[in-house]
C-alpha positions, 0 to 999 in steps of 0.5 A, a space after each residue: 500500500 502506498 504511504 502518505 508523508 508530510 509534504 516536503 517540496 525540495 529541489 528535486 521535486 521542483 526540477 521534476 515538476 518543472 520538466 514535466 510542465 515544460 513537456 506539457 507546454 510543448 505538447 499544448 503548443 503543438 496541439 494548438 498549432 494543428 490546422 493553424 492555416 485552416 481557413 474555416 473557423 470550427 468550434 462555434 463558427 457562429 460566434 467566431 465568424 461574428 468576431 472575424 467579420 468585425 475584424 475584416 471590415 475594421 481592416 478593410 474600412 480602416 475603421 477603428 471607431 467605437 461604432 465599428 462595423 459588424 455588417 450582418 444586420 444591414 444598414 447601419 452596419 454597426 451593432 457593437 457587442 464587446 469593446 473591440 480591443 481584441 479586434 483592433 489588436 488582430 487587425 494591427 498584428 495582421 497589418 504589421 506582419 502581413 499575416 491573414 486575419 485568421 492566423 493573426 486572430 489565432 496568434 492573439 488568442 494564443 498569446 493571451 491564453 499564455 498570458 492568463 496561464 502565467 497569472 495562475 502562478 502567483 494566484 495559486 501562490 496566494 492559495 498557499 501552494 508551493 511552486 512545484 504544486 502550482 505547476 501541476 495545476 497549470 499542467 492540467 490546464 495545458 491538457 484540458 481539451 477546451 483550453 487546447 482548442 479555444 486558445 487558438 480560436 478567433 474569439 475574445 475569450 482568452 483576452 478577457 480571461 487574461 485581463 480578468 485573471 491578472 485583475 484578480 492577482 492584483 486585487 488580492 495583493 491590494 486587498 491584503 495590503 492596500 496602497 494607492 498604486 496597487 488600487 490603480 493597477 487593479 482598476 487598470 486591469 479591471 477596465 479592459 477585463 470588463 469592457 472586453 467581456 463583462 461576463 468573464 469579469 463578473 466570474 472573477 469578481 466573485 472570488 474578489 468579493 469573497 477575498 474582500 469579505 475574508 479580509 474584512 473579517 480579519 480587519 474586524 478582528 484587528 481594528 473593529 468595524 472601522 477597520 473592516 469598513 475601510 478594507 471594504 472601501 478599498 475594494 469598492 474603490 478598486 472596482 468602481 472605474 471598471 464597473 462604471 466604464 463597463 456600464 457606460 459602454 453597455 449603454 453606448 452600445 445599446 444606443 448604437 444598436 437601437 439605430 438599426 431596426 434589425 438589431 433590437 433583439 441584441 440590446 441588453 434588456 432583450 438579452 437579460 433573460 437569456 444571459 441570466 436564465 429563468 426560474 424554469 430553465 436554471 435547474 432544468 434537467 436539460 440545462 444540468 445535462 448540458 453543463 455535465 456534457 460541457 464539463 466531462 467532454 470539454 474541460 476535463 476527462 471523466 477519469 480526472 473528475 473521478 480522481 479529483 473527487 477521490 483525492 480531494 477526500 483522501 490524500 488531498 483533504 488538507 487542501 479542502 478549503 482551497 479546493 472548496 473555494 475554487 469549486 464553489 466559485 465555479 458553481 457560482 458562475 454557473 448559477 449566475 449565467 446558467 444558459 450561457 454556460 449550458 449552451 456555449 462550450 466556449 464560455 467555459 474559457 472564462 470559468 474553466 480555470 476555477 474547476 481545473 484549479 480545484 482538480 489540480 490542487 487535489 491532483 497535486 497531493 499525489 506528490 505526497 505519495 511514496 515511492 517517488 515514482 508513483 505520483 508521476 505514473 498516476 499524473 501521466 495517466 491523468 494527462 493521458 486521459 485528458 489527451 484522449 478526451 481532446 483527441 475524441 472531442 476536438 482534434 478532428 475539428 482542427 483539420 480543414 481546407 486552407 480556403 474557408 467557406 464552401 462552394 456557395 460562399 466562394 460563388 458569392 465572392 466571385 459573383 459580387 464586388 466587395 462594395 456590394 451587399 447580400 441578403 441571406 434568409 435561412 441562416 438566422 443571424 449567423 455571420 459565417 456566410 457573409 464572413 467567408 464571402 467577404 460581403 456585408 449582409 442583412 441576415 434575416 433572423 429565423 422566423 422573420 422571413 415571413 413577417 411582411 412588416 419587418 421585411 418591409 422595414 428591413 429592406 427599406 433600410 438598405 436603400 443605397 446599399 447596392 444589394 447584389 444577391 438574395 440567398 435563400 435557404 430551404 427553398 422547397 416552399 418558395 417564399 413568394 412574399 420575400 421575392 415580392 418585397 425583394 423585387 419591389 426594393 431591389 428589382 430582383 429577378 424572380 428567376 434564380 441565378 444559381 443553386 447549391 444544395 438547398 440554397 437558391 440565389 437571386 439577383 437584381 435584373 441589371 446584374 444577372 448578365 454580369 454574373 452569368 459572364 463571371 460564373 459560367 467558366 468558374 463553376 465547372 468544378 463546383 457543386 454550384 449550378 447556374 440556373 438554366 435561365 442564365 444561359 441566355 444572358 449576354 455581357 455587357 447587355 446590348 439592350 440597356 445601359 450599365 452602371 460602372 459600379 455594377 461592373 466587377 472591380 477588375 472590369 472597371 480597369 477598361 476605363 483606366 484611361 478615363 479621368 474621371 471614370 464614366 458612371 455608366 456606359 452602353 456598348 451595342 457590340 461589347 467593349 473591353 480594354 485593348 491597345 492600339 499603336 502601343 497605347 492603352 485604349 477602350 474598344 468602342 465599336 459604335 454604338 458605344 456611349 459613356 456618361 460622365 458626371 461633372 460639377 456645375 461650371 465650365 469644363 473642357 474635355 480632351 479625348 484621344 480617338 482612333 480606328 484600329 488599323 486592321 479596320 481599313 487595311 484589307 480589301 476595299 469592300 471589307 473596310 470601315 466607312 468611318 466612325 464619328 466621335 461625338 461629345 454632347 451635353 445631356 440635360 436632366 430631361 434626357 435631351 442632348 446638345 452637341 458640343 463637338 465631334 470628330 469624324 475619322 475615315 482612314 480608308 479614304 483619307 490617309 490623314 485620318 489614320 492613327 491617333 487624333 484628339 477631340 477637344 470641346 468646352 462647355 458650361 454645365 449645371 449640377 444636373 447635366 451629364 457630359 456624354 461621349 459616344 461613337 456612331 457609324 459612318 454616313 451610310 449607317 454601316 457598322 461593318 469594321 467600325 473598330 473604333 478605340 478611345 484612348 485617354 479621356 480627361 475632363 477638367 
């Protein structure tokens, strides 16, 4: 039978526990790095993608304001939840290193986890654990499945944890020996802890409150009621600023959310019952069962839980106060936020340290066993059980494709421009579709897609939002009302653009041809299929004008020689970027027409014009009969006034070959357009009228 001896940590024990801890630290670093370059965000993808899309658009818009973008509830795009310190840090790291956002987000989370882990060392010291015993506790954290998996997540959790644990360390030192400097340090750590995630901060306010009560009792015995009151005043003074600023941030965030007609459900009053739970669900079998699952499958293996209980009442019973303190604070956090901890596994990042500390303190008592090799065999067994649980629960989730999303989100990204937005029905307000697509979105919450009044308000709020796609999930029963309102506000075509599994996507009529042109070849090796109605779409359309902003971004390059860019164009036979006589040019076969917006006042337009040499180099019967280049002023009523023209007929007039300049001057009102167009020769023939337009400059 093993015997129990009084603890006597010596240099040998310190060396062994130090080496053991370093091996566990290396293992954690390796396990955390598995799938580091994966483009998806496994593990509560709903919440990770919400944090990630915020960082994406902070970076894209260079918007580091407090009304930062979270573009998933439509315009206005800001629906602030947490103070964006994590997102700002990720964006700054990404910008400084050139890393992608997802690796940068994982790196920030990992660094914050190790920062929180370091704070455990002095915190466990305050519980009277010897340094070697502290490393045993910290080692169990390193092999906890949850702390391997979520220390690499795109979440604010580990940053909030780091500030909160260091807050508790500083608070403990301040409350036992108050000084103004220590009070300032506690406040300085409490402010980011509360702002980044208030529920995590509250978890660590619980032991801080208990610490205060114990110190007040001690001071009462020494200095009476006034001594106890003074110690309580120090505690209140230390948390006053964090609590006040956190409350002010919550009010500010609610005020911003209130401006968005689709985001009212995210205001703090609306979330109160969900965050704090109700009488009916607080101790329901379903809630308690979910807690047990999260504990035994995510935080600690069943073997560790059983061993911790046995050790706590046997060889570790002399540590019962410390174990009870940690376990009690853990249970109190579950009671404070029962729903949050029951239904979100990642929430345990905040309070899991308390449970693991209780188990770790009990497990550290194994060092009291003899012979000396026995504790290490038992500890290896406990860690092996932890690793096995991690392998079963999370390891497989860390593997995935380098490119995030799926065929559908990649198709959305191909078919739309970064400045355009999408509307998505059937995904609740899950941010993963807009994040992987890289697009702003209005996510229609489940149950609201058939509420005509809500849909009308939400769609009306997107005026000017450049809606490019309506993506509808579960389309066995088409939502005709949704399509009707979409057609009313965004001129959506009732014919689909593409389908993918149970997804159907619709587009405004003006964009269907562009998308057909973009997607025809791109979808050869995709599960996404273009709708049959897209086969007849031609780009650019010969029957209507095209807004320049509706072009794909790289398609606007054909107007690179124009200053400014035309805001719309028409090309009867298509247009594209070309070269003529070593100059960049725009192919402008008649009839091609470019519209330019100019401010009120007098303006001069200078246009380089030519006809491709091949148009007049062949047999006489195959030559162009000339092209007219025409500049007009277009009034608000659509009438036009000729300002100048140039007719080139190089097949008959040798001097018309090569490049020429058309220059006109005119006075314009704020509602006028300047229109540059090409037309056929006097016979009206379009044969070989291969006109090109070079540099266009309006001053």
